[in-house]
C-alpha positions in Angstrom: -8.4 8.1 10.9 -7.7 11.3 9.3 -6.0 12.9 12.7 -3.9 9.6 12.8 -2.8 9.8 9.4 -1.7 13.3 10.3 0.0 12.1 13.2 2.8 9.9 11.6 5.6 12.3 11.3 6.0 12.9 14.7 5.5 8.9 15.3 8.1 7.9 13.3 10.3 10.7 14.9 9.6 9.2 18.5 9.9 5.6 17.3 14.0 6.7 15.9 14.5 8.2 19.2 13.7 5.0 20.9 14.9 2.8 19.1 18.5 4.1 17.4 20.3 4.5 20.8 20.2 0.1 21.0 20.4 -0.6 17.7 24.2 -1.0 17.2 24.3 -3.3 20.1 21.6 -5.3 18.2 23.9 -5.1 15.3 26.3 -6.2 17.0 24.5 -9.3 18.4 23.5 -10.4 15.4 26.4 -10.1 13.5 27.6 -12.9 15.9 24.3 -14.8 15.5 23.7 -14.5 12.1 20.6 -16.3 11.2 20.8 -18.4 8.0 16.6 -17.7 8.1 14.1 -14.8 9.0 10.5 -15.9 9.6 8.0 -13.3 10.0 4.4 -13.9 11.7 1.6 -11.3 11.4 -2.2 -10.7 10.6 -3.7 -7.8 8.5 -2.1 -4.7 8.5 1.3 -6.4 10.2 1.5 -9.2 7.7 1.7 -6.2 5.0 4.0 -4.7 6.8 5.5 -8.0 7.1 5.6 -8.5 3.2 7.3 -5.1 2.9 10.1 -6.9 5.6 10.4 -10.3 3.2 11.5 -7.8 0.0 13.6 -5.5 1.9 15.9 -8.1 3.8 16.2 -10.3 1.2 17.3 -7.3 -1.3 19.4 -5.4 1.5 20.9 -8.8 3.3 20.5 -11.7 1.3 19.0 -13.7 4.0 16.0 -15.7 2.9 13.2 -14.7 4.3 9.5 -16.8 4.6 6.2 -15.6 6.0 4.7 -17.8 8.6 1.7 -19.8 8.5 0.4 -19.2 12.2 -2.0 -22.4 11.6 0.5 -24.5 11.0 1.6 -24.2 15.1 -1.6 -22.8 16.4 -4.3 -25.5 14.5 -1.7 -28.4 13.9 0.7 -28.1 16.4 4.0 -28.9 14.3 7.1 -28.4 15.8 9.7 -26.9 12.9 13.5 -26.6 13.0 14.3 -23.1 13.9 17.8 -23.8 14.4 19.3 -19.8 13.5 16.5 -18.4 12.8 15.4 -15.5 13.3 11.4 -15.4 13.9 9.6 -11.7 14.0 6.2 -11.5 15.5 4.2 -7.8 14.0 1.5 -6.7 16.1 0.0 -3.6 16.8 -1.7 -4.7 19.9 0.7 -7.5 20.7 -2.2 -9.6 21.8 -3.1 -11.4 19.0 -2.8 -15.1 20.6 -1.5 -16.7 17.2 1.4 -14.7 16.8 2.3 -15.2 20.4 1.6 -18.8 19.9 4.4 -19.0 17.3 6.6 -16.9 18.8 6.6 -19.2 21.8 6.8 -22.1 20.0 9.8 -20.9 18.0 11.6 -20.4 21.0 11.2 -23.6 22.2 12.5 -24.9 18.6 15.8 -22.7 19.2 14.9 -19.2 17.2 15.8 -16.3 18.4 12.9 -14.1 18.8 11.9 -10.1 17.6 8.7 -8.4 18.5 7.9 -5.4 17.0 4.6 -3.9 18.5 3.0 -0.8 20.0 2.8 -2.3 23.2 5.5 -2.2 25.8 3.5 -4.0 28.0 1.6 -6.3 25.5 2.3 -10.6 25.8 4.3 -10.1 22.5 6.6 -7.8 24.2 7.1 -9.7 27.0 7.3 -12.9 25.2 10.1 -11.9 22.6 13.6 -11.9 23.6 14.0 -8.7 21.3 11.9 -5.6 21.1 11.3 -3.0 18.4 8.5 -0.9 19.9 6.6 1.6 17.6 5.9 4.8 19.5 3.0 5.9 17.2 0.9 6.4 20.6 -2.6 5.1 21.2 -4.3 4.1 17.5 -8.2 4.5 18.4 -8.9 3.9 15.0 -9.6 -0.1 13.3 -7.8 0.8 10.5 -4.2 0.8 11.3 -2.1 4.0 9.8 0.4 5.1 12.1 1.7 1.7 13.2 2.1 0.2 9.8 4.3 3.2 9.1 6.0 2.6 12.5 6.6 -1.3 12.0 8.0 -0.5 8.4 10.5 1.9 10.1 11.0 -0.8 12.7 12.4 -3.1 9.7 14.3 -0.9 8.2 15.9 -1.0 11.5 15.6 -4.8 11.8 17.7 -5.2 8.2 20.1 -2.9 9.0 20.7 -5.1 12.2 21.2 -7.3 10.2 23.8 -6.5 8.2 22.2 -4.1 5.9 24.0 -0.8 3.7 21.2 1.1 4.9 22.1 4.5 6.5 20.8 6.0 9.7 20.7 9.0 8.5 18.3 8.7 5.7 16.3 6.9 7.9 16.3 10.1 9.8 14.9 12.3 7.3 11.9 10.3 6.5 9.6 11.8 9.3 10.4 14.8 7.3 9.2 13.4 3.9 6.5 11.6 5.6 5.3 15.4 6.3 6.1 16.4 2.6 3.5 13.8 1.8 1.0 14.7 3.7 0.8 18.3 1.8 -0.8 16.4 -0.8 -4.2 16.3 1.4 -6.3 18.8 -0.5 -5.3 17.0 -4.2 -6.2 13.6 -3.1 -9.4 14.4 -1.0 -10.5 16.4 -4.5 -10.0 12.9 -6.2 -11.9 11.0 -4.0 -14.6 12.6 -4.6 -14.7 11.7 -8.4 -14.3 7.9 -7.4 -17.0 8.2 -4.4 -19.5 5.9 -6.8 -16.3 3.6 -7.0 -17.3 0.0 -6.0 -14.3 -1.9 -7.3 -10.8 -1.3 -8.3 -7.7 -2.9 -8.8 -4.1 -2.2 -7.1 -0.6 -2.8 -8.5 3.2 -2.5 -7.7 6.1 -4.5 -7.6 9.3 -4.8 -5.1 9.9 -3.0 -1.9 6.1 -0.8 -2.6 3.8 -4.4 -3.4 3.0 -4.2 0.6 1.6 -1.3 0.3 -0.4 -2.6 -2.8 -2.0 -5.0 -0.4 -2.1 -2.3 2.6 -4.2 0.2 0.2 -6.5 -2.2 -0.9 -6.9 -3.0 2.8 -7.9 0.4 3.6 -10.5 0.5 1.1 -12.6 -2.4 1.6 -12.2 -1.8 5.2 -13.5 1.8 5.0 -15.1 2.1 1.9 -16.9 -1.5 1.3 -14.6 -1.4 -2.0 -13.9 -4.9 -3.7 -10.2 -3.8 -4.3 -7.7 -6.4 -5.5 -3.9 -6.2 -5.4 -1.3 -7.6 -7.9 1.8 -7.8 -8.4 2.2 -6.2 -12.2 4.0 -9.8 -13.2 1.0 -11.5 -12.2 -1.6 -8.6 -13.2 -0.8 -9.1 -17.1 -0.8 -13.1 -17.2 -4.8 -12.8 -16.6 -6.3 -10.6 -14.5 -5.6 -7.9 -16.9 -9.0 -9.4 -18.7 -11.1 -7.6 -16.5 -10.6 -3.9 -17.1 -12.4 -2.2 -19.6 -12.8 1.4 -20.3 -12.9 3.7 -17.0 -11.7 1.0 -14.8 -9.7 2.2 -12.0 -6.5 0.8 -11.0 -4.1 2.3 -8.4 -0.2 1.9 -8.8 2.8 2.0 -7.4 5.3 3.8 -9.3 9.0 4.9 -8.3 11.7 5.0 -10.7 14.2 2.5 -10.3 14.4 -1.5 -11.3 10.5 -1.9 -10.7 9.9 1.1 -13.2 10.1 -0.5 -16.9 7.6 -3.4 -15.8 5.3 -1.0 -14.4 5.4 0.9 -17.4 4.9 -1.6 -19.5 1.5 -1.9 -17.2 0.4 1.6 -17.6 0.9 1.3 -21.4 -1.8 -1.6 -21.9 -4.0 -0.2 -19.3 -3.7 3.2 -21.4 -4.4 1.2 -24.5 -7.7 -0.1 -22.6 -8.4 3.4 -21.6 -8.6 2.4 -17.7 -8.7 5.2 -15.3 -5.1 4.5 -14.2 -4.0 6.9 -10.6 -0.2 6.6 -10.3 1.4 7.7 -7.2 5.1 8.6 -7.5 7.4 11.4 -6.6 9.6 13.5 -8.5 12.6 11.4 -9.9 10.0 9.5 -12.1 9.0 12.1 -14.8 7.9 9.5 -17.4 5.0 8.2 -15.0 2.3 11.5 -15.7 2.7 10.6 -19.6 0.8 7.5 -19.4 -1.6 8.2 -15.7 -5.0 9.2 -16.0 -4.4 11.3 -12.6 -0.6 11.6 -10.9 -0.5 11.9 -7.2 3.3 13.2 -7.0 5.1 13.4 -3.7 7.0 16.4 -3.8 10.5 15.6 -3.5 13.2 13.1 -4.5 13.5 9.4 -3.5 15.8 6.5 -4.1 13.3 3.9 -4.6 14.7 1.9 -1.0 12.8 4.9 0.4 9.8 5.3 -1.2 7.5 2.8 0.6 6.6 5.0 4.0 5.7 8.3 2.0 3.8 6.0 -0.9 1.6 5.1 1.3 0.4 8.1 2.9 -1.4 9.4 -0.2 -3.0 6.0 -0.3 -3.8 6.2 3.5 -5.6 9.5 2.9 -7.2 8.7 -0.2 -9.2 5.7 1.5 -10.1 7.9 4.5 -11.7 11.0 2.1 -13.6 8.3 0.0 -15.2 7.0 2.9 -16.2 10.5 3.7 -17.1 10.8 0.0 -20.0 7.7 0.1 -21.2 9.1 3.3 -19.8 6.3 5.6 -17.8 6.5 8.7 -14.0 5.2 8.4 -13.7 5.0 12.3 -16.1 2.5 12.7 -16.3 0.1 9.9 -19.3 -2.4 10.3 -18.3 -5.4 12.1 -14.6 -5.0 12.9 -12.7 -4.5 16.1 -9.5 -3.0 17.2 -7.8 -5.8 18.4 -8.3 -9.4 16.5 -7.3 -12.7 18.6 -8.0 -15.4 17.1 -6.2 -19.3 16.3 
């Protein structure tokens, strides 16, 4: 897992190198076939990437996005009207049977289909009309890391193809920023040692980093067996904050920008309760550390739009280090295997 976390800058570079030569042609196609709706279907870590894609596409293009419920097709055999709809399947292995079932039914019902996968010879890649290939290389760890960020990068490119005002030269800087985030490993490992006895936690975010709250929680659950709940800051203050008492561990994604006032309010309430609040941020947000117990600061200035990939890297590092601090093997979580095929 740790090795694959550290491979992410190169994996992101390869993904860009493969996708960039094709993306303007896809953008031209979609300008002539602009969908009224985007539907994304995924499971597990890929579903967290889909959550990111939902926020990104809606914010940057104005096209509504729905996250599909695969059982609507796979269990109930429902036929939906996918006219003028773009249906996107996301799967690391490309061999998730329910994802393929949704794409197959969507094509029958009039959808344009896109596959985002790390496997060019997979069922998903063969089934989808258009493929955004993640070039992460083989991922051996059960806990997906480099495919998650590769999927996020692919979703930036999909948003661009849908007309989003995203500059491709800015996307080309993401591998370098990911490398800068990896430099936080010594600090993050030391922090994980301090939390070695942790068995419960909460992760809070809003907006474009909300997906990272789900992904960070998932990584702690599957590698360290920590009961990690994830919340939007808005939802957290409407009830779940009642679980917090002194030293309760809370992890928060806190970029500067539109979400900061809400995250700041949450941090102020956590400080009043003397919670153990760990903030992931960057150099643009100078206020966050004043309210946090610990600050993990990506050593670059980032617009919120480009924070999700570099912000999730210290979270991945923490999950790997926490498993080690607990004496667990992050590469062999109990009861899990790499490819899940389910209906």
